[in-house]
C-alpha positions as CSV (number, residue, x, y, z in Angstrom):
1,X,3.2,13.2,27.9
2,X,3.1,16.9,27.4
3,X,3.0,18.6,23.5
4,X,6.4,19.9,22.6
5,X,6.8,23.8,22.5
6,X,8.3,23.4,19.0
7,X,9.2,21.2,16.0
8,X,7.5,18.3,14.5
9,X,6.4,15.4,16.5
10,X,4.3,12.5,16.2
11,X,1.0,11.6,18.2
12,X,1.0,8.0,19.0
13,X,-1.2,5.4,21.3
14,X,0.2,2.9,23.5
15,X,-1.5,-0.5,22.9
16,X,0.7,-2.8,24.9
17,X,2.1,-1.3,28.0
18,X,4.8,-4.4,28.8
19,X,8.2,-5.1,27.4
20,X,8.4,-4.6,24.4
21,X,6.2,-1.2,24.6
22,X,4.0,-1.0,21.6
23,X,3.0,2.4,20.2
24,X,0.8,2.7,16.9
25,X,1.2,6.0,15.1
26,X,-1.8,5.3,12.9
27,X,0.6,4.7,9.8
28,X,0.8,0.9,10.4
29,X,-0.9,0.1,7.0
30,X,-0.3,1.2,3.4
31,X,-3.0,0.7,0.6
32,X,-2.4,0.7,-2.8
33,X,-3.9,-1.0,-6.0
34,X,-3.0,-4.8,-6.2
35,X,-0.3,-4.7,-8.4
36,X,1.6,-2.1,-7.0
37,X,0.9,-3.5,-3.6
38,X,2.5,-6.8,-4.8
39,X,5.5,-5.0,-6.4
40,X,5.9,-3.0,-3.2
41,X,5.6,-5.9,-0.9
42,X,8.5,-7.6,-2.7
43,X,11.0,-4.2,-3.1
44,X,10.4,-3.4,0.5
45,X,11.9,-6.5,1.9
46,X,15.2,-4.5,1.5
47,X,13.9,-1.8,3.3
48,X,12.7,1.6,2.0
49,X,11.7,5.1,2.8
50,X,7.9,6.2,4.1
51,X,6.9,9.6,3.0
52,X,4.5,11.1,6.0
53,X,2.5,14.2,6.3
54,X,2.3,15.5,9.9
55,X,-0.6,17.8,11.3
56,X,0.2,20.6,13.8
57,X,-1.6,18.2,16.4
58,X,1.1,15.3,15.6
59,X,-1.2,13.3,13.6
60,X,0.5,11.3,10.8
61,X,-0.6,9.9,7.6
62,X,1.4,7.5,5.3
63,X,1.4,9.3,1.9
64,X,3.8,7.0,-0.1
65,X,6.6,4.1,0.6
66,X,9.7,4.2,-1.8
67,X,12.0,1.3,-1.8
68,X,15.6,1.6,-1.4
69,X,17.0,2.6,-4.6
70,X,19.8,-0.4,-4.2
71,X,17.5,-2.9,-3.5
72,X,18.1,-5.8,-6.0
73,X,14.5,-6.7,-6.1
74,X,13.7,-3.5,-8.1
């Protein structure tokens, strides 16, 4: 696929070319100290927001994850 002329884009790699298609973007895992990781695991069951940093080449880095503010697990 060609790189877009402008705008932000994420570069990914197809890892399974069958139905369903699976694409890895390098942001599938987030590492945190054990205590915070256990808390996030519980709170993110109700969804959340990923904070990404994206380079000009489309490579993404997962900088933080934030649970939904209205999560009953917070």
